[in-house]
C-alpha positions in Angstrom: 148.5 111.4 -66.9 151.1 109.3 -68.7 151.8 107.5 -65.5 148.2 106.5 -64.9 147.9 105.3 -68.5 151.0 103.2 -68.2 149.7 101.7 -64.9 146.5 100.7 -66.7 148.2 99.4 -69.8 148.6 95.8 -68.6 145.0 95.6 -67.6 143.9 96.5 -71.1 145.0 93.0 -72.3 142.8 91.4 -69.6 139.6 93.0 -71.1 139.0 90.4 -73.9 139.6 87.5 -71.6 137.3 89.0 -68.9 134.6 89.6 -71.5 134.8 86.1 -72.8 134.8 84.7 -69.2 131.8 86.9 -68.2 129.7 86.1 -71.3 130.4 82.4 -71.5 130.7 81.5 -67.8 129.6 84.1 -65.3 126.4 85.2 -67.0 125.2 81.6 -67.8 126.1 80.5 -64.3 124.0 83.3 -62.8 121.1 82.6 -65.1 121.3 78.9 -64.3 120.9 79.7 -60.6 118.0 82.0 -61.3 116.1 79.7 -63.7 116.6 76.7 -61.3 113.9 78.5 -59.1 111.5 78.8 -62.0 109.3 76.9 -64.4 110.5 78.0 -67.8 110.2 77.4 -71.5 112.0 79.1 -74.4 109.3 81.9 -74.4 108.0 82.1 -70.8 109.0 81.6 -67.1 107.3 81.6 -63.7 109.0 81.7 -60.3 108.2 78.6 -58.2 110.8 78.8 -55.5 112.3 75.5 -54.3 109.8 73.2 -56.1 112.3 72.1 -58.7 114.8 71.0 -56.1 112.2 69.2 -54.0 110.9 67.4 -57.1 114.5 66.5 -58.2 115.3 65.0 -54.8 112.1 62.9 -55.1 113.3 61.3 -58.3 113.6 57.5 -57.7 116.8 57.3 -59.7 118.6 60.2 -57.8 119.9 58.0 -55.0 121.3 55.6 -57.5 122.8 58.5 -59.5 124.6 59.9 -56.5 126.0 56.5 -55.7 127.0 55.7 -59.2 128.7 59.1 -59.7 130.8 58.6 -56.6 131.8 55.0 -57.5 132.6 56.1 -61.1 134.6 59.2 -60.1 136.8 57.5 -57.5 137.3 54.3 -59.5 138.4 56.2 -62.6 140.5 58.6 -60.5 142.3 55.7 -58.7 142.9 53.9 -62.0 144.4 56.9 -63.7 146.6 57.7 -60.7 148.0 54.2 -60.3 148.3 53.2 -64.0 149.5 56.7 -65.0 152.3 56.7 -62.4 153.4 53.2 -63.3 153.5 54.1 -67.0 155.4 57.4 -66.2 158.0 55.5 -64.2 158.5 53.1 -67.1 158.6 55.8 -69.7 161.2 57.8 -67.9 163.5 54.8 -67.3 166.4 53.9 -69.5 164.4 52.3 -72.4 164.6 52.7 -76.1 162.0 54.5 -78.2 160.6 56.4 -75.2 159.2 59.2 -77.4 157.3 56.7 -79.6 155.9 54.8 -76.6 154.8 58.1 -75.0 152.9 59.1 -78.1 151.1 55.7 -78.1 150.1 56.1 -74.5 148.8 59.6 -75.1 147.0 58.8 -78.3 143.6 57.8 -76.7 143.3 61.2 -75.1 143.2 62.7 -78.6 140.2 60.6 -79.7 136.6 61.8 -79.5 134.8 60.6 -76.4 131.7 59.7 -78.3 133.8 57.7 -80.9 135.5 55.9 -78.0 132.2 55.1 -76.4 130.7 53.7 -79.6 133.8 51.7 -80.3 134.1 50.1 -76.9 130.3 49.4 -76.9 130.8 47.4 -80.0 133.9 45.7 -78.7 132.0 44.7 -75.5 129.1 43.1 -77.3 128.3 39.9 -75.5 128.3 37.6 -78.6 130.0 39.5 -81.5 132.4 41.8 -79.6 136.1 41.5 -80.0 136.8 41.1 -76.3 134.5 38.1 -75.7 135.6 36.6 -79.0 139.2 36.7 -77.8 138.2 35.3 -74.5 136.3 32.4 -76.1 139.5 31.4 -78.0 141.1 31.1 -74.6 138.3 29.0 -73.3 136.8 31.7 -71.2 133.1 32.7 -71.3 133.0 36.5 -71.4 130.4 38.4 -69.4 127.8 40.7 -70.8 129.9 43.8 -70.2 127.3 46.5 -70.7 124.1 44.4 -70.2 124.9 43.0 -66.7 123.9 45.7 -64.1 126.5 44.4 -61.7 129.5 45.1 -64.0 128.2 47.7 -66.5 129.3 50.7 -64.5 132.8 49.2 -64.0 133.0 48.5 -67.8 132.3 52.1 -68.6 134.8 53.2 -65.9 137.6 51.0 -67.4 136.9 52.6 -70.8 137.2 56.0 -69.2 140.5 55.0 -67.6 141.8 53.8 -71.0 141.0 57.1 -72.6 142.2 59.4 -69.8 145.3 57.6 -68.5 147.5 59.3 -71.3 146.9 62.7 -69.8 147.7 61.5 -66.3 150.9 59.8 -67.6 152.1 63.0 -69.3 151.5 65.0 -66.1 153.4 62.3 -64.1 156.3 62.3 -66.6 156.6 66.1 -66.2 156.7 65.7 -62.4 159.2 62.9 -62.4 161.5 64.8 -64.8 161.5 67.7 -62.4 163.0 65.6 -59.5 166.7 66.4 -59.1 168.9 63.5 -60.2 171.3 63.9 -57.3 168.7 62.4 -55.0 168.9 59.1 -56.9 172.7 59.3 -57.1 172.9 59.7 -53.3 170.6 56.7 -52.8 172.7 54.6 -55.2 175.9 55.5 -53.4 174.3 54.4 -50.1 173.5 51.1 -51.7 169.7 51.6 -52.3 167.8 49.6 -54.9 165.2 50.5 -57.4 162.3 49.9 -55.1 163.8 52.1 -52.4 164.4 54.8 -55.0 160.7 54.6 -56.0 159.4 54.5 -52.4 161.6 57.1 -50.8 162.2 59.5 -53.7 159.9 59.1 -56.7 156.6 58.6 -54.8 157.0 61.5 -52.2 158.5 64.0 -54.7 155.8 63.2 -57.4 153.1 64.5 -55.0 152.5 67.8 -56.9 151.9 65.9 -60.1 149.8 63.3 -58.3 147.7 66.0 -56.7 147.0 67.5 -60.1 146.0 64.2 -61.6 143.7 63.4 -58.6 141.9 66.7 -58.9 141.5 66.7 -62.6 140.4 63.0 -62.7 138.0 63.4 -59.8 136.3 66.5 -61.3 136.1 64.8 -64.7 134.6 61.7 -63.2 132.0 63.6 -61.2 130.7 65.4 -64.3 131.0 62.7 -66.9 128.1 62.3 -69.3 129.2 61.8 -72.9 131.0 58.4 -72.4 128.2 56.9 -70.3 125.5 58.1 -72.8 127.4 56.8 -75.8 128.0 53.4 -74.2 124.8 52.6 -72.2 122.5 55.5 -72.1 122.4 55.1 -68.4 121.2 51.5 -68.6 120.5 48.7 -68.1 117.8 50.2 -65.8 119.6 52.9 -63.8 122.8 50.9 -63.2 125.0 53.3 -65.1 123.0 56.5 -64.6 125.2 59.4 -63.3 124.0 62.7 -62.1 124.8 64.3 -65.5 122.8 61.7 -67.4 119.8 62.1 -65.0 119.9 65.9 -65.6 120.0 65.3 -69.4 117.0 62.9 -69.2 115.0 65.6 -67.4 115.9 68.1 -70.1 115.1 65.8 -73.0 111.7 65.2 -71.4 111.0 68.9 -71.5 111.4 69.6 -67.7 113.7 72.5 -68.3 113.5 74.1 -64.8 113.9 70.7 -63.2 117.0 69.9 -65.3 118.4 73.4 -64.5 118.0 72.7 -60.8 119.8 69.4 -61.3 122.7 71.2 -63.0 123.0 73.5 -60.0 123.0 70.5 -57.7 125.6 68.9 -59.8 127.8 72.0 -59.6 127.5 72.2 -55.9 128.1 68.4 -55.5 131.3 68.7 -57.5 132.4 71.8 -55.6 131.7 70.2 -52.1 133.8 67.2 -53.0 136.6 68.7 -55.0 137.5 71.8 -52.9 138.1 70.0 -49.6 140.2 67.4 -51.3 142.1 70.1 -53.2 142.8 71.9 -49.9 143.9 68.7 -48.2 146.2 67.7 -51.0 147.9 71.1 -51.2 148.4 71.2 -47.4 150.3 67.9 -47.5 152.2 68.6 -50.7 155.9 67.9 -50.7 158.2 70.7 -51.9 161.3 69.8 -53.9 
């Protein structure tokens, strides 16, 4: 009896976590899949099969939303990987005040996304914004960052990179500090330079950290909503509408079943992109 109690003892500590996970994730997920096949309100529901999904795919903005979501996700992911790695290499080199500089780089990640969106929206104002004011002093006519459909999505993406690159940098710093120093010493003895050290040692052996940044940034980009909504509301037109903002617009209009179906599609869309990339990255990962 005592032996069976002792064997169950570690699992007792899992019960609170499993309850929280079930109540706040598993049950809502199951209900979302169910209600996506219904017409529902807060007091009533009616099963309608695939009608919500058919209607959602007939939305004129859906094709633009899929395209914008992919562009936004891969642009922000690429920017965070490249800039984060460069910053990490710089902040792990022999420079003074590294801790202070690291805190400055990480600081944007601590800010509210909504606050960042409103701030940059003001800074990117075509006539009174700080960015175009500075450019005008340099003799450059700044564009309408958020009002021009051709660059509005890129402007939001750059803001997202600014806010999220700190987390990417911290992950890269942890990965770079885990690389054994004797690899660099051996290369130095053989007459290698800094570029060769980066290309042949730092880049390959930072792959685990890079894979983490790629997955986190890609998933975050695919399901982004708050920054886009704070800066543009999906406009001008549908030029910055992402899948998440399309779902929100359907919900705000009172089409609860339709928006639930959109959420399910967004979940499947993220999973179908993220999981194959995750498997591919882990298969090619370099071990230290």
